[in-house]
Residue frames as a rotation matrix with the C-alpha (Angstrom) as fourth column:
GLN 1
0.246 0.282 0.927 -45.93
-0.356 0.916 -0.184 -9.84
-0.901 -0.285 0.326 70.46
VAL 2
-0.357 -0.365 -0.860 -44.41
-0.930 0.228 0.289 -12.16
0.091 0.902 -0.421 67.87
GLN 3
0.576 0.652 0.494 -46.05
-0.575 0.752 -0.323 -15.44
-0.582 -0.098 0.808 66.66
PHE 4
-0.459 -0.882 -0.108 -44.29
-0.789 0.349 0.505 -18.50
-0.408 0.317 -0.856 65.30
VAL 5
0.779 0.626 -0.012 -45.01
-0.572 0.704 -0.421 -21.28
-0.256 0.335 0.907 62.98
GLU 6
-0.241 -0.935 0.259 -42.38
-0.687 0.353 0.635 -24.15
-0.685 -0.025 -0.728 62.90
SER 7
0.841 0.518 -0.160 -42.01
-0.480 0.576 -0.662 -26.64
-0.251 0.633 0.733 60.07
GLY 8
0.265 -0.776 -0.573 -39.62
-0.849 0.094 -0.520 -29.06
0.457 0.624 -0.633 58.54
GLY 9
-0.219 -0.257 0.941 -39.67
-0.822 0.569 -0.035 -31.79
-0.526 -0.781 -0.336 61.16
ALA 10
0.434 0.291 -0.853 -39.55
-0.746 0.646 -0.159 -35.40
0.505 0.705 0.498 59.85
TRP 11
0.875 -0.171 0.452 -38.39
-0.101 0.851 0.516 -38.89
-0.473 -0.497 0.727 60.50
VAL 12
0.505 -0.773 -0.383 -34.56
-0.708 -0.117 -0.697 -39.38
0.494 0.623 -0.606 59.65
GLN 13
0.796 -0.338 -0.503 -32.11
0.402 0.915 0.022 -42.09
0.453 -0.219 0.864 60.23
PRO 14
0.683 -0.633 -0.365 -29.15
0.271 -0.245 0.931 -41.71
-0.679 -0.734 0.005 62.72
GLY 15
-0.365 -0.898 0.246 -26.41
0.627 -0.042 0.778 -39.74
-0.688 0.438 0.578 60.84
GLY 16
-0.019 0.393 0.920 -28.85
0.980 -0.177 0.096 -37.92
0.200 0.903 -0.381 58.66
SER 17
-0.954 -0.254 -0.159 -29.54
0.274 -0.954 -0.125 -34.19
-0.120 -0.163 0.979 58.20
LEU 18
-0.008 0.988 0.153 -32.51
0.985 -0.018 0.169 -32.08
0.170 0.152 -0.974 58.44
ALA 19
-0.883 -0.213 0.418 -33.50
0.212 -0.976 -0.050 -28.38
0.418 0.045 0.907 58.12
LEU 20
-0.100 0.901 -0.423 -36.11
0.978 0.011 -0.207 -26.71
-0.182 -0.434 -0.882 60.35
PHE 21
-0.672 -0.016 0.740 -37.94
0.410 -0.840 0.355 -23.58
0.616 0.542 0.571 59.61
CYS 22
-0.254 0.559 -0.789 -39.64
0.859 -0.244 -0.450 -20.93
-0.444 -0.793 -0.418 61.68
SER 23
-0.433 0.210 0.876 -41.79
0.548 -0.711 0.441 -18.32
0.716 0.671 0.193 60.19
ALA 24
-0.498 0.091 -0.863 -42.39
0.803 -0.326 -0.498 -15.36
-0.327 -0.941 0.089 62.43
SER 25
0.358 0.639 0.681 -44.72
0.701 -0.666 0.256 -12.35
0.617 0.386 -0.686 62.61
GLY 26
0.954 0.166 -0.249 -44.35
0.294 -0.671 0.681 -9.01
-0.054 -0.723 -0.689 64.27
ALA 27
0.722 -0.689 0.057 -41.08
-0.676 -0.721 -0.150 -7.20
0.145 0.070 -0.987 65.18
PHE 28
0.945 -0.324 -0.043 -38.96
0.325 0.945 0.029 -10.39
0.031 -0.042 0.999 64.64
SER 29
0.402 -0.852 0.335 -35.78
0.426 -0.150 -0.892 -8.55
0.810 0.502 0.303 63.68
THR 30
0.194 -0.276 0.941 -35.47
-0.605 -0.789 -0.107 -6.76
0.773 -0.549 -0.320 66.99
TYR 31
0.674 0.175 0.718 -35.21
-0.721 0.368 0.587 -9.90
-0.161 -0.913 0.375 69.12
ALA 32
-0.617 -0.787 0.018 -32.55
-0.787 0.617 0.019 -12.44
-0.026 -0.002 -1.000 69.91
MET 33
0.480 0.833 -0.274 -34.05
-0.852 0.517 0.079 -15.79
0.208 0.195 0.959 68.87
ALA 34
-0.531 -0.673 0.514 -33.68
-0.787 0.617 -0.005 -19.41
-0.314 -0.407 -0.858 69.69
TRP 35
0.041 0.541 -0.840 -34.51
-0.490 0.744 0.454 -23.00
0.871 0.393 0.296 68.90
TYR 36
-0.340 -0.025 0.940 -35.73
-0.902 0.293 -0.318 -25.15
-0.268 -0.956 -0.123 71.78
ARG 37
-0.373 0.276 -0.886 -36.66
-0.422 0.800 0.427 -28.78
0.826 0.533 -0.182 72.04
GLN 38
-0.127 0.401 0.907 -38.76
-0.942 0.239 -0.237 -30.99
-0.312 -0.884 0.347 74.33
ALA 39
-0.711 -0.185 -0.679 -38.29
-0.367 0.921 0.133 -34.63
0.600 0.344 -0.722 74.31
PRO 40
0.319 0.889 -0.328 -40.97
-0.117 0.380 0.917 -37.00
0.941 -0.254 0.225 75.88
GLY 41
0.744 0.146 -0.651 -40.92
0.576 0.352 0.738 -36.73
0.337 -0.924 0.178 79.61
LYS 42
-0.271 -0.898 -0.346 -38.29
0.960 -0.280 -0.025 -34.03
-0.074 -0.339 0.938 79.73
GLU 43
0.313 0.319 -0.895 -38.33
0.319 -0.923 -0.218 -30.29
-0.895 -0.217 -0.390 80.22
ARG 44
0.909 -0.017 0.416 -38.04
0.376 -0.395 -0.838 -27.96
0.179 0.918 -0.353 77.20
GLU 45
0.284 -0.885 -0.369 -34.42
0.461 -0.211 0.862 -26.90
-0.840 -0.415 0.348 76.63
LEU 46
0.790 -0.109 -0.603 -32.69
-0.501 -0.682 -0.533 -24.29
-0.353 0.723 -0.594 74.47
VAL 47
0.623 -0.488 0.611 -30.52
0.547 0.830 0.106 -25.77
-0.559 0.269 0.784 71.85
ALA 48
-0.350 -0.737 0.578 -29.34
0.936 -0.302 0.183 -22.90
0.040 0.605 0.795 69.73
GLY 49
0.556 0.562 -0.612 -29.63
0.563 -0.797 -0.220 -19.10
-0.611 -0.222 -0.760 69.96
ILE 50
-0.289 -0.530 0.797 -28.78
0.930 -0.354 0.102 -16.17
0.228 0.770 0.595 67.75
THR 51
-0.576 0.057 -0.815 -28.64
0.406 -0.845 -0.347 -12.39
-0.709 -0.531 0.464 68.41
ALA 52
0.353 0.846 -0.400 -30.98
0.145 -0.471 -0.870 -9.92
-0.924 0.249 -0.289 66.77
GLY 53
0.448 -0.237 -0.862 -28.54
-0.797 -0.544 -0.264 -9.01
-0.406 0.805 -0.432 63.98
GLY 54
0.989 0.024 -0.144 -27.29
-0.089 0.880 -0.467 -12.50
0.116 0.475 0.872 63.60
GLN 55
0.332 -0.943 -0.017 -23.69
-0.688 -0.230 -0.688 -11.73
0.645 0.240 -0.725 64.54
TYR 56
-0.612 -0.629 0.480 -23.54
-0.776 0.358 -0.519 -14.15
0.155 -0.690 -0.707 67.46
THR 57
0.357 0.708 -0.610 -24.67
-0.502 0.696 0.514 -17.71
0.788 0.123 0.603 68.09
ASP 58
-0.490 -0.475 0.731 -24.67
-0.869 0.332 -0.368 -20.09
-0.068 -0.815 -0.575 70.97
TYR 59
0.061 0.475 -0.878 -25.32
-0.557 0.746 0.365 -23.80
0.828 0.467 0.310 71.24
GLU 60
0.766 0.253 0.592 -26.14
-0.621 0.531 0.577 -26.40
-0.168 -0.809 0.563 73.80
ASN 61
-0.153 -0.975 0.164 -22.98
-0.794 0.220 0.566 -28.54
-0.588 -0.044 -0.808 74.29
SER 62
-0.147 0.071 0.987 -24.50
0.139 0.989 -0.051 -31.78
-0.979 0.130 -0.155 72.72
VAL 63
0.689 0.551 0.470 -25.26
0.526 0.065 -0.848 -30.08
-0.498 0.832 -0.245 69.50
LYS 64
0.424 -0.669 -0.610 -22.13
-0.513 -0.733 0.446 -28.00
-0.746 0.124 -0.654 69.00
GLY 65
-0.527 -0.830 -0.180 -20.62
-0.542 0.165 0.824 -28.65
-0.655 0.532 -0.537 65.77
ARG 66
-0.731 0.444 0.518 -23.67
0.617 0.754 0.225 -30.58
-0.290 0.484 -0.825 64.37
PHE 67
0.298 0.954 0.006 -26.40
0.921 -0.286 -0.264 -27.80
-0.250 0.084 -0.965 64.52
THR 68
-0.850 -0.481 0.215 -26.32
0.525 -0.809 0.263 -24.35
0.048 0.336 0.940 62.77
ILE 69
0.229 0.908 -0.351 -28.80
0.790 -0.384 -0.479 -21.53
-0.569 -0.168 -0.805 63.55
PHE 70
-0.908 -0.411 0.083 -29.25
0.393 -0.765 0.510 -18.68
-0.146 0.495 0.856 61.14
ARG 71
-0.011 0.944 -0.330 -31.92
0.610 -0.255 -0.750 -16.03
-0.792 -0.210 -0.573 60.37
ASP 72
-0.618 -0.024 0.786 -33.31
0.705 -0.460 0.540 -13.85
0.349 0.887 0.302 57.63
ASN 73
-0.529 0.389 -0.754 -34.56
0.475 -0.601 -0.643 -10.68
-0.703 -0.698 0.133 59.10
ASP 74
-0.880 0.255 -0.401 -35.75
-0.467 -0.623 0.628 -9.38
-0.090 0.739 0.667 55.74
ASN 75
-0.381 0.710 -0.592 -38.26
-0.459 0.410 0.788 -12.11
0.802 0.572 0.169 55.54
ASN 76
0.045 0.354 0.934 -38.85
-0.997 -0.048 0.067 -13.01
0.068 -0.934 0.350 59.22
TRP 77
0.740 0.116 -0.662 -37.52
-0.214 0.974 -0.069 -16.51
0.637 0.193 0.746 58.98
LEU 78
0.106 -0.750 0.653 -35.35
-0.963 0.087 0.256 -18.51
-0.249 -0.656 -0.713 61.51
TYR 79
0.590 0.026 -0.807 -33.61
-0.518 0.779 -0.353 -21.67
0.620 0.626 0.473 60.58
LEU 80
0.214 -0.609 0.764 -31.89
-0.752 0.397 0.527 -24.60
-0.624 -0.687 -0.373 62.25
TRP 81
0.416 -0.267 -0.870 -29.65
-0.677 0.548 -0.491 -26.96
0.607 0.793 0.047 60.13
MET 82
0.482 -0.107 0.870 -29.02
-0.728 0.504 0.465 -30.14
-0.488 -0.857 0.165 61.75
ASN 83
0.220 -0.484 -0.847 -26.36
-0.707 0.519 -0.480 -32.68
0.672 0.705 -0.228 60.85
ALA 84
-0.665 -0.635 -0.393 -25.15
-0.223 0.672 -0.707 -35.95
0.712 -0.382 -0.589 62.17
LEU 85
0.044 0.788 0.614 -28.45
-0.862 -0.281 0.422 -36.52
0.505 -0.548 0.667 63.92
ARG 86
-0.919 -0.387 -0.072 -28.67
-0.238 0.693 -0.681 -38.87
0.313 -0.609 -0.729 66.92
PRO 87
-0.176 0.894 -0.413 -31.68
0.565 0.435 0.701 -40.72
0.806 -0.110 -0.582 68.40
GLU 88
-0.259 0.110 -0.960 -31.28
0.891 -0.357 -0.281 -38.44
-0.373 -0.928 -0.005 71.56
ASP 89
-0.986 -0.039 -0.163 -32.12
-0.018 -0.942 0.335 -35.47
-0.166 0.333 0.928 69.18
THR 90
-0.472 0.880 0.055 -35.63
0.581 0.264 0.770 -36.82
0.663 0.395 -0.636 68.88
ALA 91
-0.617 0.355 -0.703 -38.00
0.538 -0.462 -0.705 -34.18
-0.575 -0.813 0.094 70.22
VAL 92
0.599 0.654 0.462 -40.59
0.796 -0.550 -0.253 -31.52
0.088 0.519 -0.850 69.30
TYR 93
-0.617 -0.783 -0.074 -38.66
0.784 -0.620 0.030 -28.36
-0.070 -0.039 0.997 68.22
PHE 94
0.641 0.750 -0.165 -39.86
0.757 -0.653 -0.025 -24.80
-0.127 -0.109 -0.986 68.87
CYS 95
-0.441 -0.646 0.622 -38.67
0.664 -0.702 -0.258 -21.38
0.604 0.299 0.739 67.98
ASN 96
0.701 0.670 -0.246 -39.06
0.678 -0.519 0.521 -18.38
0.221 -0.532 -0.818 70.26
ARG 97
0.674 -0.518 0.526 -37.32
-0.443 -0.854 -0.273 -15.43
0.591 -0.049 -0.805 71.68
HIS 98
-0.088 -0.821 -0.564 -34.04
0.229 0.534 -0.814 -16.27
0.969 -0.201 0.141 73.30
GLU 99
0.730 0.540 -0.420 -34.79
0.503 -0.008 0.864 -16.61
0.463 -0.842 -0.277 77.09
VAL 100
-0.082 -0.742 -0.666 -31.55
0.983 -0.168 0.067 -15.16
-0.162 -0.649 0.743 78.22
TYR 101
-0.896 -0.272 0.352 -32.47
0.367 -0.899 0.239 -11.86
0.252 0.344 0.905 76.54
GLY 102
-0.656 0.734 0.175 -36.15
-0.750 -0.660 -0.042 -11.71
0.085 -0.159 0.984 77.61
ALA 103
-0.302 0.663 0.685 -39.30
-0.281 0.625 -0.729 -13.38
-0.911 -0.412 -0.002 78.31
THR 104
-0.947 0.004 0.322 -40.52
0.273 0.542 0.795 -15.78
-0.171 0.841 -0.514 75.64
PHE 105
-0.509 0.811 -0.286 -43.71
-0.860 -0.481 0.167 -15.20
-0.002 0.332 0.943 73.68
SER 106
0.429 0.771 0.470 -46.57
-0.704 0.612 -0.362 -17.58
-0.566 -0.175 0.805 73.21
TRP 107
-0.594 -0.684 0.423 -45.31
-0.270 0.665 0.697 -21.05
-0.758 0.300 -0.579 71.94
GLY 108
-0.131 0.422 -0.897 -46.26
-0.964 0.156 0.214 -22.38
0.230 0.893 0.387 68.48
GLN 109
0.811 0.585 0.025 -47.19
-0.585 0.808 0.068 -25.89
0.019 -0.070 0.997 67.80
GLY 110
-0.034 -0.916 0.401 -43.55
-0.567 0.348 0.746 -27.06
-0.823 -0.202 -0.531 67.17
THR 111
0.532 0.177 -0.828 -42.40
-0.802 0.420 -0.425 -29.57
0.273 0.890 0.365 64.73
GLN 112
0.721 -0.192 0.666 -41.50
-0.295 0.785 0.545 -33.20
-0.627 -0.589 0.509 65.51
VAL 113
0.190 -0.782 -0.593 -38.20
-0.897 0.107 -0.429 -34.55
0.399 0.614 -0.681 64.76
THR 114
0.810 0.086 0.580 -37.73
-0.362 0.851 0.380 -38.37
-0.461 -0.518 0.721 65.10
VAL 115
0.072 -0.877 -0.475 -34.26
-0.956 0.075 -0.283 -39.93
0.284 0.475 -0.833 64.71
SER 116
0.165 0.019 0.986 -34.28
-0.550 0.832 0.076 -43.71
-0.819 -0.555 0.148 64.56
SER 117
-0.760 -0.465 -0.454 -33.31
-0.633 0.373 0.678 -46.61
-0.146 0.803 -0.578 62.40
């Protein structure tokens, strides 16, 4: 079992940048990981994923070229760097195991990102 604490969410204007942080406990380095988001009234969706060793990443089409996922296995951290933010990026962001590689663990509280002028 791995537990997660997300942070870094904030209000930002369109076109701005933001970094999100995920602190993990347990055997973090053995799992492919991902960032997910859930906007009001919508299903949670995977936006960025990374393999256990960090060699490969994948992104949802709308964030390609704008978001970058990376990880620090020595210190059990997962990051999401977001550029050129749009109002449609507004959501609560979560980190968890990459669902393509296995069942997700319990969800953390998430961190709110709001993009508006």
